[in-house]
PyMOL commands that place a pseudoatom at each C-alpha (Angstrom):
pseudoatom trace, name=CA, resn=ASN, resi=1, chain=A, elem=C, hetatm=0, pos=[43.555, -0.985, -20.064]
pseudoatom trace, name=CA, resn=ILE, resi=2, chain=A, elem=C, hetatm=0, pos=[39.468, -0.094, -19.550]
pseudoatom trace, name=CA, resn=ASN, resi=3, chain=A, elem=C, hetatm=0, pos=[40.045, 3.773, -18.790]
pseudoatom trace, name=CA, resn=SER, resi=4, chain=A, elem=C, hetatm=0, pos=[41.270, 4.200, -22.671]
pseudoatom trace, name=CA, resn=PHE, resi=5, chain=A, elem=C, hetatm=0, pos=[37.383, 3.169, -23.552]
pseudoatom trace, name=CA, resn=PHE, resi=6, chain=A, elem=C, hetatm=0, pos=[35.814, 5.891, -21.911]
pseudoatom trace, name=CA, resn=SER, resi=7, chain=A, elem=C, hetatm=0, pos=[36.142, 10.408, -22.407]
pseudoatom trace, name=CA, resn=ALA, resi=8, chain=A, elem=C, hetatm=0, pos=[37.267, 12.636, -19.467]
pseudoatom trace, name=CA, resn=ASP, resi=9, chain=A, elem=C, hetatm=0, pos=[33.597, 13.442, -18.995]
pseudoatom trace, name=CA, resn=GLU, resi=10, chain=A, elem=C, hetatm=0, pos=[32.965, 9.955, -18.639]
pseudoatom trace, name=CA, resn=LYS, resi=11, chain=A, elem=C, hetatm=0, pos=[35.657, 8.788, -16.348]
pseudoatom trace, name=CA, resn=VAL, resi=12, chain=A, elem=C, hetatm=0, pos=[34.723, 11.732, -13.824]
pseudoatom trace, name=CA, resn=HIS, resi=13, chain=A, elem=C, hetatm=0, pos=[31.169, 10.167, -14.085]
pseudoatom trace, name=CA, resn=LEU, resi=14, chain=A, elem=C, hetatm=0, pos=[32.135, 6.549, -12.978]
pseudoatom trace, name=CA, resn=LYS, resi=15, chain=A, elem=C, hetatm=0, pos=[33.515, 8.081, -10.012]
pseudoatom trace, name=CA, resn=LYS, resi=16, chain=A, elem=C, hetatm=0, pos=[30.586, 10.114, -8.314]
pseudoatom trace, name=CA, resn=CYS, resi=17, chain=A, elem=C, hetatm=0, pos=[27.124, 9.986, -8.969]
pseudoatom trace, name=CA, resn=ALA, resi=18, chain=A, elem=C, hetatm=0, pos=[25.625, 12.958, -11.603]
pseudoatom trace, name=CA, resn=TYR, resi=19, chain=A, elem=C, hetatm=0, pos=[23.724, 14.750, -8.879]
pseudoatom trace, name=CA, resn=THR, resi=20, chain=A, elem=C, hetatm=0, pos=[24.878, 15.075, -5.113]
pseudoatom trace, name=CA, resn=CYS, resi=21, chain=A, elem=C, hetatm=0, pos=[23.586, 12.856, -2.628]
pseudoatom trace, name=CA, resn=GLY, resi=22, chain=A, elem=C, hetatm=0, pos=[21.890, 13.615, 0.611]
pseudoatom trace, name=CA, resn=GLN, resi=23, chain=A, elem=C, hetatm=0, pos=[23.745, 13.683, 3.721]
pseudoatom trace, name=CA, resn=SER, resi=24, chain=A, elem=C, hetatm=0, pos=[22.763, 10.648, 4.614]
pseudoatom trace, name=CA, resn=ALA, resi=25, chain=A, elem=C, hetatm=0, pos=[23.000, 8.401, 1.101]
pseudoatom trace, name=CA, resn=GLN, resi=26, chain=A, elem=C, hetatm=0, pos=[25.961, 7.307, -1.020]
pseudoatom trace, name=CA, resn=CYS, resi=27, chain=A, elem=C, hetatm=0, pos=[26.478, 6.888, -4.552]
pseudoatom trace, name=CA, resn=SER, resi=28, chain=A, elem=C, hetatm=0, pos=[25.489, 3.622, -5.221]
pseudoatom trace, name=CA, resn=GLU, resi=29, chain=A, elem=C, hetatm=0, pos=[27.924, 1.062, -5.971]
pseudoatom trace, name=CA, resn=ASN, resi=30, chain=A, elem=C, hetatm=0, pos=[27.178, 0.989, -10.012]
pseudoatom trace, name=CA, resn=LYS, resi=31, chain=A, elem=C, hetatm=0, pos=[28.045, 4.617, -9.211]
pseudoatom trace, name=CA, resn=LEU, resi=32, chain=A, elem=C, hetatm=0, pos=[24.443, 6.236, -11.070]
pseudoatom trace, name=CA, resn=ARG, resi=33, chain=A, elem=C, hetatm=0, pos=[22.418, 6.983, -8.412]
pseudoatom trace, name=CA, resn=CYS, resi=34, chain=A, elem=C, hetatm=0, pos=[22.704, 7.695, -4.595]
pseudoatom trace, name=CA, resn=ALA, resi=35, chain=A, elem=C, hetatm=0, pos=[20.819, 5.154, -2.174]
pseudoatom trace, name=CA, resn=CYS, resi=36, chain=A, elem=C, hetatm=0, pos=[20.024, 6.246, 1.238]
pseudoatom trace, name=CA, resn=LEU, resi=37, chain=A, elem=C, hetatm=0, pos=[22.250, 4.393, 4.205]
pseudoatom trace, name=CA, resn=LYS, resi=38, chain=A, elem=C, hetatm=0, pos=[20.868, 1.510, 5.889]
pseudoatom trace, name=CA, resn=GLY, resi=39, chain=A, elem=C, hetatm=0, pos=[18.179, 2.812, 8.500]
pseudoatom trace, name=CA, resn=TYR, resi=40, chain=A, elem=C, hetatm=0, pos=[16.675, 5.756, 6.166]
pseudoatom trace, name=CA, resn=VAL, resi=41, chain=A, elem=C, hetatm=0, pos=[14.117, 5.566, 3.700]
pseudoatom trace, name=CA, resn=ASP, resi=42, chain=A, elem=C, hetatm=0, pos=[14.470, 7.691, 0.535]
pseudoatom trace, name=CA, resn=VAL, resi=43, chain=A, elem=C, hetatm=0, pos=[11.683, 10.185, 0.331]
pseudoatom trace, name=CA, resn=SER, resi=44, chain=A, elem=C, hetatm=0, pos=[13.482, 12.073, -2.581]
pseudoatom trace, name=CA, resn=ALA, resi=45, chain=A, elem=C, hetatm=0, pos=[9.915, 11.078, -5.109]
pseudoatom trace, name=CA, resn=VAL, resi=46, chain=A, elem=C, hetatm=0, pos=[7.440, 13.014, -2.999]
pseudoatom trace, name=CA, resn=ASP, resi=47, chain=A, elem=C, hetatm=0, pos=[9.746, 16.340, -3.988]
pseudoatom trace, name=CA, resn=LYS, resi=48, chain=A, elem=C, hetatm=0, pos=[10.512, 15.230, -7.339]
pseudoatom trace, name=CA, resn=LYS, resi=49, chain=A, elem=C, hetatm=0, pos=[13.813, 14.906, -6.733]
pseudoatom trace, name=CA, resn=PRO, resi=50, chain=A, elem=C, hetatm=0, pos=[16.570, 12.397, -7.813]
pseudoatom trace, name=CA, resn=ALA, resi=51, chain=A, elem=C, hetatm=0, pos=[16.503, 9.252, -5.669]
pseudoatom trace, name=CA, resn=GLY, resi=52, chain=A, elem=C, hetatm=0, pos=[18.784, 9.708, -2.614]
pseudoatom trace, name=CA, resn=SER, resi=53, chain=A, elem=C, hetatm=0, pos=[18.639, 13.603, -2.306]
pseudoatom trace, name=CA, resn=ILE, resi=54, chain=A, elem=C, hetatm=0, pos=[16.108, 12.854, 0.796]
pseudoatom trace, name=CA, resn=CYS, resi=55, chain=A, elem=C, hetatm=0, pos=[16.660, 10.610, 3.319]
pseudoatom trace, name=CA, resn=THR, resi=56, chain=A, elem=C, hetatm=0, pos=[14.675, 9.902, 6.279]
pseudoatom trace, name=CA, resn=ARG, resi=57, chain=A, elem=C, hetatm=0, pos=[14.953, 8.018, 9.378]
pseudoatom trace, name=CA, resn=CYS, resi=58, chain=A, elem=C, hetatm=0, pos=[11.144, 7.139, 9.388]
pseudoatom trace, name=CA, resn=ASN, resi=59, chain=A, elem=C, hetatm=0, pos=[10.407, 8.339, 12.940]
pseudoatom trace, name=CA, resn=ASN, resi=60, chain=A, elem=C, hetatm=0, pos=[9.218, 11.685, 12.001]
pseudoatom trace, name=CA, resn=SER, resi=61, chain=A, elem=C, hetatm=0, pos=[12.648, 13.320, 11.603]
pseudoatom trace, name=CA, resn=ARG, resi=62, chain=A, elem=C, hetatm=0, pos=[12.879, 12.934, 15.545]
pseudoatom trace, name=CA, resn=PRO, resi=63, chain=A, elem=C, hetatm=0, pos=[15.930, 11.803, 16.819]
pseudoatom trace, name=CA, resn=ILE, resi=64, chain=A, elem=C, hetatm=0, pos=[13.867, 10.860, 19.890]
pseudoatom trace, name=CA, resn=GLY, resi=65, chain=A, elem=C, hetatm=0, pos=[11.643, 8.392, 18.174]
pseudoatom trace, name=CA, resn=THR, resi=66, chain=A, elem=C, hetatm=0, pos=[7.838, 7.700, 18.403]
pseudoatom trace, name=CA, resn=ASP, resi=67, chain=A, elem=C, hetatm=0, pos=[5.500, 5.492, 20.650]
pseudoatom trace, name=CA, resn=TYR, resi=68, chain=A, elem=C, hetatm=0, pos=[3.018, 3.575, 18.494]
pseudoatom trace, name=CA, resn=VAL, resi=69, chain=A, elem=C, hetatm=0, pos=[0.233, 1.303, 19.547]
pseudoatom trace, name=CA, resn=LEU, resi=70, chain=A, elem=C, hetatm=0, pos=[-1.731, -0.398, 17.063]
pseudoatom trace, name=CA, resn=LEU, resi=71, chain=A, elem=C, hetatm=0, pos=[-5.271, -1.613, 17.718]
pseudoatom trace, name=CA, resn=PHE, resi=72, chain=A, elem=C, hetatm=0, pos=[-5.847, -4.470, 15.727]
pseudoatom trace, name=CA, resn=ASP, resi=73, chain=A, elem=C, hetatm=0, pos=[-9.861, -6.264, 15.366]
pseudoatom trace, name=CA, resn=GLU, resi=74, chain=A, elem=C, hetatm=0, pos=[-9.993, -9.519, 15.870]
pseudoatom trace, name=CA, resn=SER, resi=75, chain=A, elem=C, hetatm=0, pos=[-13.852, -9.588, 15.875]
pseudoatom trace, name=CA, resn=LYS, resi=76, chain=A, elem=C, hetatm=0, pos=[-15.296, -12.214, 13.434]
pseudoatom trace, name=CA, resn=SER, resi=77, chain=A, elem=C, hetatm=0, pos=[-16.484, -9.715, 10.808]
pseudoatom trace, name=CA, resn=ALA, resi=78, chain=A, elem=C, hetatm=0, pos=[-12.956, -8.608, 10.287]
pseudoatom trace, name=CA, resn=ILE, resi=79, chain=A, elem=C, hetatm=0, pos=[-11.709, -11.973, 8.921]
pseudoatom trace, name=CA, resn=LYS, resi=80, chain=A, elem=C, hetatm=0, pos=[-12.626, -10.961, 5.213]
pseudoatom trace, name=CA, resn=GLY, resi=81, chain=A, elem=C, hetatm=0, pos=[-9.886, -8.187, 5.663]
pseudoatom trace, name=CA, resn=ARG, resi=82, chain=A, elem=C, hetatm=0, pos=[-7.532, -9.711, 8.406]
pseudoatom trace, name=CA, resn=GLN, resi=83, chain=A, elem=C, hetatm=0, pos=[-5.096, -9.950, 5.522]
pseudoatom trace, name=CA, resn=ALA, resi=84, chain=A, elem=C, hetatm=0, pos=[-5.091, -7.047, 4.146]
pseudoatom trace, name=CA, resn=MET, resi=85, chain=A, elem=C, hetatm=0, pos=[-4.739, -5.824, 7.599]
pseudoatom trace, name=CA, resn=VAL, resi=86, chain=A, elem=C, hetatm=0, pos=[-1.900, -8.134, 8.332]
pseudoatom trace, name=CA, resn=ASN, resi=87, chain=A, elem=C, hetatm=0, pos=[-0.141, -6.922, 4.666]
pseudoatom trace, name=CA, resn=PHE, resi=88, chain=A, elem=C, hetatm=0, pos=[-0.673, -3.314, 6.180]
pseudoatom trace, name=CA, resn=VAL, resi=89, chain=A, elem=C, hetatm=0, pos=[1.121, -3.738, 9.309]
pseudoatom trace, name=CA, resn=SER, resi=90, chain=A, elem=C, hetatm=0, pos=[4.170, -5.597, 7.543]
pseudoatom trace, name=CA, resn=THR, resi=91, chain=A, elem=C, hetatm=0, pos=[4.753, -2.588, 5.411]
pseudoatom trace, name=CA, resn=PHE, resi=92, chain=A, elem=C, hetatm=0, pos=[4.427, 0.003, 8.089]
pseudoatom trace, name=CA, resn=LEU, resi=93, chain=A, elem=C, hetatm=0, pos=[6.992, -1.715, 10.172]
pseudoatom trace, name=CA, resn=LYS, resi=94, chain=A, elem=C, hetatm=0, pos=[9.027, -1.538, 7.691]
pseudoatom trace, name=CA, resn=PHE, resi=95, chain=A, elem=C, hetatm=0, pos=[8.059, 1.999, 6.599]
pseudoatom trace, name=CA, resn=ILE, resi=96, chain=A, elem=C, hetatm=0, pos=[9.233, 3.261, 10.547]
pseudoatom trace, name=CA, resn=ASP, resi=97, chain=A, elem=C, hetatm=0, pos=[11.874, 0.509, 10.518]
pseudoatom trace, name=CA, resn=LEU, resi=98, chain=A, elem=C, hetatm=0, pos=[11.015, -0.488, 13.670]
pseudoatom trace, name=CA, resn=ASP, resi=99, chain=A, elem=C, hetatm=0, pos=[14.280, -2.968, 13.860]
pseudoatom trace, name=CA, resn=ASN, resi=100, chain=A, elem=C, hetatm=0, pos=[16.750, -0.135, 13.291]
pseudoatom trace, name=CA, resn=SER, resi=101, chain=A, elem=C, hetatm=0, pos=[15.504, 2.964, 14.532]
pseudoatom trace, name=CA, resn=ASP, resi=102, chain=A, elem=C, hetatm=0, pos=[14.330, 4.465, 18.188]
pseudoatom trace, name=CA, resn=ASN, resi=103, chain=A, elem=C, hetatm=0, pos=[10.648, 4.047, 17.380]
pseudoatom trace, name=CA, resn=ARG, resi=104, chain=A, elem=C, hetatm=0, pos=[8.706, 1.744, 19.586]
pseudoatom trace, name=CA, resn=PHE, resi=105, chain=A, elem=C, hetatm=0, pos=[5.644, -0.797, 18.854]
pseudoatom trace, name=CA, resn=ALA, resi=106, chain=A, elem=C, hetatm=0, pos=[2.812, -2.316, 21.111]
pseudoatom trace, name=CA, resn=LEU, resi=107, chain=A, elem=C, hetatm=0, pos=[-0.038, -4.224, 19.968]
pseudoatom trace, name=CA, resn=VAL, resi=108, chain=A, elem=C, hetatm=0, pos=[-3.484, -4.269, 21.577]
pseudoatom trace, name=CA, resn=GLN, resi=109, chain=A, elem=C, hetatm=0, pos=[-5.848, -7.364, 19.808]
pseudoatom trace, name=CA, resn=PHE, resi=110, chain=A, elem=C, hetatm=0, pos=[-9.224, -6.862, 20.732]
pseudoatom trace, name=CA, resn=SER, resi=111, chain=A, elem=C, hetatm=0, pos=[-12.761, -8.490, 19.935]
pseudoatom trace, name=CA, resn=GLY, resi=112, chain=A, elem=C, hetatm=0, pos=[-15.148, -8.409, 22.888]
pseudoatom trace, name=CA, resn=LEU, resi=113, chain=A, elem=C, hetatm=0, pos=[-12.198, -8.244, 25.100]
pseudoatom trace, name=CA, resn=ALA, resi=114, chain=A, elem=C, hetatm=0, pos=[-9.076, -6.190, 24.282]
pseudoatom trace, name=CA, resn=LYS, resi=115, chain=A, elem=C, hetatm=0, pos=[-5.686, -7.793, 25.109]
pseudoatom trace, name=CA, resn=LEU, resi=116, chain=A, elem=C, hetatm=0, pos=[-1.757, -5.956, 25.196]
pseudoatom trace, name=CA, resn=THR, resi=117, chain=A, elem=C, hetatm=0, pos=[-0.072, -8.490, 23.111]
pseudoatom trace, name=CA, resn=ALA, resi=118, chain=A, elem=C, hetatm=0, pos=[3.368, -6.815, 22.957]
pseudoatom trace, name=CA, resn=PRO, resi=119, chain=A, elem=C, hetatm=0, pos=[3.898, -3.901, 24.941]
pseudoatom trace, name=CA, resn=LEU, resi=120, chain=A, elem=C, hetatm=0, pos=[5.283, -0.929, 23.836]
pseudoatom trace, name=CA, resn=ALA, resi=121, chain=A, elem=C, hetatm=0, pos=[9.375, -2.044, 24.421]
pseudoatom trace, name=CA, resn=PRO, resi=122, chain=A, elem=C, hetatm=0, pos=[12.649, -0.015, 23.687]
pseudoatom trace, name=CA, resn=LYS, resi=123, chain=A, elem=C, hetatm=0, pos=[13.883, -2.466, 21.153]
pseudoatom trace, name=CA, resn=ALA, resi=124, chain=A, elem=C, hetatm=0, pos=[10.946, -4.297, 19.919]
pseudoatom trace, name=CA, resn=ASN, resi=125, chain=A, elem=C, hetatm=0, pos=[11.229, -6.816, 16.931]
pseudoatom trace, name=CA, resn=MET, resi=126, chain=A, elem=C, hetatm=0, pos=[9.267, -6.700, 13.384]
pseudoatom trace, name=CA, resn=GLN, resi=127, chain=A, elem=C, hetatm=0, pos=[9.427, -10.344, 12.955]
pseudoatom trace, name=CA, resn=ASP, resi=128, chain=A, elem=C, hetatm=0, pos=[7.452, -10.939, 16.732]
pseudoatom trace, name=CA, resn=ILE, resi=129, chain=A, elem=C, hetatm=0, pos=[4.936, -8.526, 15.898]
pseudoatom trace, name=CA, resn=MET, resi=130, chain=A, elem=C, hetatm=0, pos=[4.269, -10.692, 12.829]
pseudoatom trace, name=CA, resn=ASP, resi=131, chain=A, elem=C, hetatm=0, pos=[4.811, -13.718, 14.544]
pseudoatom trace, name=CA, resn=ILE, resi=132, chain=A, elem=C, hetatm=0, pos=[1.820, -12.526, 16.571]
pseudoatom trace, name=CA, resn=LEU, resi=133, chain=A, elem=C, hetatm=0, pos=[-0.366, -11.263, 13.853]
pseudoatom trace, name=CA, resn=LYS, resi=134, chain=A, elem=C, hetatm=0, pos=[-0.196, -14.756, 11.935]
pseudoatom trace, name=CA, resn=GLN, resi=135, chain=A, elem=C, hetatm=0, pos=[-1.633, -16.641, 14.436]
pseudoatom trace, name=CA, resn=PRO, resi=136, chain=A, elem=C, hetatm=0, pos=[-4.999, -15.400, 14.713]
pseudoatom trace, name=CA, resn=LYS, resi=137, chain=A, elem=C, hetatm=0, pos=[-6.835, -15.295, 17.736]
pseudoatom trace, name=CA, resn=THR, resi=138, chain=A, elem=C, hetatm=0, pos=[-10.179, -16.779, 18.861]
pseudoatom trace, name=CA, resn=GLN, resi=139, chain=A, elem=C, hetatm=0, pos=[-12.862, -14.684, 16.528]
pseudoatom trace, name=CA, resn=GLY, resi=140, chain=A, elem=C, hetatm=0, pos=[-14.966, -12.868, 19.635]
pseudoatom trace, name=CA, resn=ILE, resi=141, chain=A, elem=C, hetatm=0, pos=[-18.300, -11.839, 17.842]
pseudoatom trace, name=CA, resn=ALA, resi=142, chain=A, elem=C, hetatm=0, pos=[-18.215, -7.871, 19.031]
pseudoatom trace, name=CA, resn=THR, resi=143, chain=A, elem=C, hetatm=0, pos=[-15.831, -5.194, 17.985]
pseudoatom trace, name=CA, resn=ASN, resi=144, chain=A, elem=C, hetatm=0, pos=[-15.143, -3.823, 21.293]
pseudoatom trace, name=CA, resn=THR, resi=145, chain=A, elem=C, hetatm=0, pos=[-13.198, -0.832, 20.415]
pseudoatom trace, name=CA, resn=VAL, resi=146, chain=A, elem=C, hetatm=0, pos=[-14.132, 1.284, 23.469]
pseudoatom trace, name=CA, resn=GLU, resi=147, chain=A, elem=C, hetatm=0, pos=[-12.504, -1.253, 25.828]
pseudoatom trace, name=CA, resn=ALA, resi=148, chain=A, elem=C, hetatm=0, pos=[-9.556, -1.464, 22.700]
pseudoatom trace, name=CA, resn=LEU, resi=149, chain=A, elem=C, hetatm=0, pos=[-8.623, 2.152, 23.682]
pseudoatom trace, name=CA, resn=GLN, resi=150, chain=A, elem=C, hetatm=0, pos=[-8.996, 2.007, 27.236]
pseudoatom trace, name=CA, resn=ALA, resi=151, chain=A, elem=C, hetatm=0, pos=[-6.378, -0.660, 27.188]
pseudoatom trace, name=CA, resn=ALA, resi=152, chain=A, elem=C, hetatm=0, pos=[-4.079, 1.247, 24.555]
pseudoatom trace, name=CA, resn=ASN, resi=153, chain=A, elem=C, hetatm=0, pos=[-4.357, 3.981, 27.331]
pseudoatom trace, name=CA, resn=ASP, resi=154, chain=A, elem=C, hetatm=0, pos=[-4.026, 1.931, 30.846]
pseudoatom trace, name=CA, resn=GLU, resi=155, chain=A, elem=C, hetatm=0, pos=[-1.825, -0.452, 29.656]
pseudoatom trace, name=CA, resn=VAL, resi=156, chain=A, elem=C, hetatm=0, pos=[0.376, 1.558, 27.663]
pseudoatom trace, name=CA, resn=TYR, resi=157, chain=A, elem=C, hetatm=0, pos=[0.354, 5.230, 27.691]
pseudoatom trace, name=CA, resn=ALA, resi=158, chain=A, elem=C, hetatm=0, pos=[-0.651, 5.350, 31.561]
pseudoatom trace, name=CA, resn=LEU, resi=159, chain=A, elem=C, hetatm=0, pos=[2.664, 3.860, 31.933]
pseudoatom trace, name=CA, resn=LEU, resi=160, chain=A, elem=C, hetatm=0, pos=[4.904, 6.529, 30.413]
pseudoatom trace, name=CA, resn=PRO, resi=161, chain=A, elem=C, hetatm=0, pos=[6.495, 9.278, 31.945]
pseudoatom trace, name=CA, resn=THR, resi=162, chain=A, elem=C, hetatm=0, pos=[4.255, 12.302, 31.849]
pseudoatom trace, name=CA, resn=ASN, resi=163, chain=A, elem=C, hetatm=0, pos=[7.470, 14.577, 31.239]
pseudoatom trace, name=CA, resn=SER, resi=164, chain=A, elem=C, hetatm=0, pos=[8.390, 12.715, 27.780]
pseudoatom trace, name=CA, resn=THR, resi=165, chain=A, elem=C, hetatm=0, pos=[8.356, 14.625, 24.847]
pseudoatom trace, name=CA, resn=ARG, resi=166, chain=A, elem=C, hetatm=0, pos=[8.052, 11.370, 22.393]
pseudoatom trace, name=CA, resn=PRO, resi=167, chain=A, elem=C, hetatm=0, pos=[5.209, 11.667, 20.171]
pseudoatom trace, name=CA, resn=ARG, resi=168, chain=A, elem=C, hetatm=0, pos=[2.594, 9.517, 20.583]
pseudoatom trace, name=CA, resn=VAL, resi=169, chain=A, elem=C, hetatm=0, pos=[0.382, 8.009, 17.767]
pseudoatom trace, name=CA, resn=THR, resi=170, chain=A, elem=C, hetatm=0, pos=[-2.492, 5.188, 17.956]
pseudoatom trace, name=CA, resn=ILE, resi=171, chain=A, elem=C, hetatm=0, pos=[-3.142, 2.954, 14.935]
pseudoatom trace, name=CA, resn=LEU, resi=172, chain=A, elem=C, hetatm=0, pos=[-6.713, 1.180, 14.870]
pseudoatom trace, name=CA, resn=LEU, resi=173, chain=A, elem=C, hetatm=0, pos=[-7.152, -1.733, 12.279]
pseudoatom trace, name=CA, resn=THR, resi=174, chain=A, elem=C, hetatm=0, pos=[-11.031, -2.634, 12.424]
pseudoatom trace, name=CA, resn=ASP, resi=175, chain=A, elem=C, hetatm=0, pos=[-13.656, -3.230, 9.459]
pseudoatom trace, name=CA, resn=GLY, resi=176, chain=A, elem=C, hetatm=0, pos=[-16.297, -0.886, 10.941]
pseudoatom trace, name=CA, resn=ALA, resi=177, chain=A, elem=C, hetatm=0, pos=[-17.970, 0.467, 13.646]
pseudoatom trace, name=CA, resn=PRO, resi=178, chain=A, elem=C, hetatm=0, pos=[-17.775, -0.894, 17.310]
pseudoatom trace, name=CA, resn=THR, resi=179, chain=A, elem=C, hetatm=0, pos=[-20.895, -3.537, 18.081]
pseudoatom trace, name=CA, resn=SER, resi=180, chain=A, elem=C, hetatm=0, pos=[-20.280, -3.775, 21.972]
pseudoatom trace, name=CA, resn=PHE, resi=181, chain=A, elem=C, hetatm=0, pos=[-19.557, -1.071, 24.907]
for i in range(1, 181): cmd.bond("trace and resi %d" % i, "trace and resi %d" % (i + 1))
show_as sticks, trace
zoom trace
């Protein structure tokens, strides 16, 4: 009998985690640490707490979610840093748990002109966004940041209900100063 190899204290340890798991976490299969439930991200380390003590839905702790609009520079000068920007977007979409949360995401790609390539949708899919970004658009010479901001305003934010309480976040990924107005 395997139980004869463990003391009473060790048996208790095998049955539950050594510390209390957060509300959105459970004891891991090996019973040694807490793990956040699916759809939650562990942010315990920020407060120097044990794993699984603090789990969040990654949407600013708001059950209503957040609307994100990404402005992505496709100008010729941005080509050197393009892969780093694509990697950032991938990491960011995982962090906000786009596929499993109430967060929404839109993508505006720009160089001399700006184009909404992924509209704000109730259930945007991370893979769809990454597929768009993995296929670079024809590199324009100019960096028309003003038009990208205008596209975000006119084609995304202006279409949202004025009484919406959802937070709105615009993220600009570019290699530098605008070169076209």
